[in-house]
N, C-alpha and C positions, 0 to 999 in steps of 0.2 A: 520722209513720210511723216505726216502729222501724227501726234500721239493718239488722238481720238480715232483716227483711221486705223492705226496699228492695233489698238485695243479691240476694235470691232472685228478685225481679221483674226486676232488671237482668240477671241471668244468663239468664233466659228470653227477655228482649228481644234479647240478643245471639245467642241460638240462632236466633231468628226472622230477625234481620237482622245477620249476622256483620260487615258493614261498620262497625257502630257500635262494635265492639271496638277500633277504631283510636284511639278517644278522642273527646272532645267536638268537634263541628263544627257550624256553622250548618245547621240542617235546614230543609227546604222548608216553606212556610206550609201548614198543614192536615194535616201528617203525624201529628199527635197522635191523630187518630181511628184511623189504621192501627195505631199503637202499642197503643192500648187493645184493639183487636180481636185483635191477635196475643197479647196477654197473657191475654185471656179464652179464647182457643183453647188456651192452655197450661194452663188450669184455674183461673185467678184470677177472683174475682168482679168485677163491674163497679165497685164502690166502691173496692176496692184498686187496680184498674187505673187508674181516673181519678185517684186520689190520687197514685199513682206518677208518672203523666204530668205532673201539675201540679208535683210536686217536681222532676222532671227538668228541665223548662223554666225553673223559677225558681231552680235551683241556681246557686251562684256560678260553678261550673266551666263551665256552659253559657253563662251570660251573658258570662263572660270570652272564651269562644270567639267569641261574637257580636261583641263590640267589637274583638277582634283581627282581624276581617274587614277592618278599615281598612287592613291591610297588603296585602290582595288587591285589585289594581286593578279587578277585575270584581265584587268584593263577593259572591261566589257563595254560594248555599245548595245543599244536596244532598238528593236523595231518599234514602229508607231503603235502597235497593239500591246506593247509591254513585254513581248518575248525577247529573249536574248539573241542578238545578231551574231552571225559568223564573223563579221568584221570587228576589229578591236581598236582601241586608242594606241597608236604606235609611238615609239620613242621619237620619231620625227615630228609627230603632232605635239608632243610635250615640249620638245626643244624649241619649236617655232613660237609657242605660247610663252615660253620663259622670258622672252624679250619684249613682250607687249606691256607697256606701262600700266594701262588700265587693268590688266589682268593681275600682275604681281603686286599692284598697290591696292587691290580690292580687299575689303574686309571679309569677303566670303571665301577667299582662297585658304586652303588648308595649310597648317604649319609645315607639313611635309612638302607640299607643292611650292610654298614660299621658299623653303630652304633649297629646294632643287633649282628654282629660278635664280636665286642669288649665287649658287654654286656655278651654274652655267654662264652667268654674266661675268663672274670673276675669271673663269677659264677663257672666255672670249677676250676680255680685257688683257689678260696676260699674253694671249696669242697675238693680239694686235701690237702690244709693246715689243714683243720679240721680233715681229715683222718690221716694225718701225726701226728698231736698232739695226737689224740686218741690212735694210735698204739704205739707211744713213751711212753705214759703214762702207757699203759698196760705192756710194756717191763719193765719200772721202777718199776712196781708193782709185778714183778716177774713171770708174765705169760709167758709160754714157747712159742717158735716160732711155734711149731706144733699146740698148742691150739689157738693162735691168728689166724693162717691161717684157722683153722677149723671154727672159728666164723665169720671172716670177708671175707675170701677168698684170692685169689692170689693178688688182688689189694693192700693188706697190705704188701706184701713182700718187696718192695723197702724201706719201712720205719721201718722195724724191726731192732732194735739195741740190744746190750747186756745190761743187767741190771747192773747198777752201785751199786756194793755192798760195796763201800769204806766207806759209812757212818755207816756201821754196825760193831759191835764187832765180832772178830773172834770166840769167844766162843759161841755167839748166832748163828752164821752161822753154826758152827760145830754141835751144838745141833739140829738145824733145819734139817741138812743133815742126821743126825742119825735117827731122827723121820720119815723122808721120807720113809725109808725102812719099818718101821712099818705101816705107813699110807697106803702104797700100798696094804696091806693085809686087810685093813678096809672094812667093808661092807658100802653100801651107807649111811645108817643111822649113822654109826659110824663116817664116815668122815665129815658128816654134823655137828654132835655134837662137834667133835674135832675143826672144823673151827669156829663154833659159839662161843665156849669157848674162843678161841684165840682172836676173835674180841671183845668180852666182856671184855677181860683183857687188851685190847689196844695194842696187839701185831701188829706191822706193817704188812700190807697185803703182802708185798714182802717176809717176813719171813714165813708167813702162807703158801704162795704158795710153797716156798722152802721146807717146812716141809710136804707138801701135796703130794709130788711126782707128778704123772701125773693126779691127781684127782683135777682139778681146776674149774670144771663146777659150783659147788655150790657157791664158793666164788665169781665167776664172776656174777652169777645170783643175789647174795645178793647185790653186789655193783652197778651193772648196770641195770639188768632187773627189779628188785624189785623197784629201784628208778624210772624207767620209768612208771611202773604201778601205783606208788603212786604220780606221778607228780601233783603238786599243793597242796599236803597235807603238814601239818606242819612237819611231821616226815617221814623220809624214812628208818627208822630202820627196819631190818628184823623181821618177826614175831618170837616170842619165841616158842621153841619146847615145847610140852606138857611134863608133869612130867614123864609119862611112858617112853617116848623116852629118857629123861635124865637118868632115872635109867638103862635102857637097855644099854646105851652107857657110863656108868660111867667109865669103864676101859679105853675107848678112851680118855675121858677128863683127867683122872689122868695121863696118859702117856704124856700129853701135858704140864705138869707143868714145865718141864725143859726149854721150849723155852723162 
């Protein structure tokens, strides 16, 4: 919208609601409809009125006024006549604005709002770094892209990398790849016995995952989920399977001897 047209609409809005002449303030939820109606009554068409209202609420000035509400203990919003609205500026509103460059770089932002913005940005950066580290570690442990996405979600996608197999002997890699064909036919109990046997033998997790085909849930649960459940205990080792399970899965264990 052209600046001249915007100013014309703003002038008519101020005529309808003189309280708004005092400057940008957080307005009540839903007052956009009243603003459009007032502009239409002033002779503006619906398209221009709607475009103006969108520009008004997405303007840097208005959004700075919103985040500056952090200085108000009651986080008040106001009706168009100047009365206090029942709606307030929420933590969610503040959080969303903390990452808008034009807002946190504005000279009009209050010191408290600027400090809040920097704090939230720092927390988000730290969270992303933690996620990146976790995803990269999973990749180097041989977990597949599909498995990582199924566990963490799409937010992991930017941090997924190829596993570095250069530290492993070619013969071990070939043995693991051969075993993966057999592992894909294992029942749930068999794959668990197979993976536990490998862990007990000290086989690197990356090789176990390579040998496990697409059945990586148990090894993931053993490394991460069991560790979380046992947080604070002296040992995070997975529970041993009972003797019956070991006997039933003896064939699976034997076939793992070549890894």
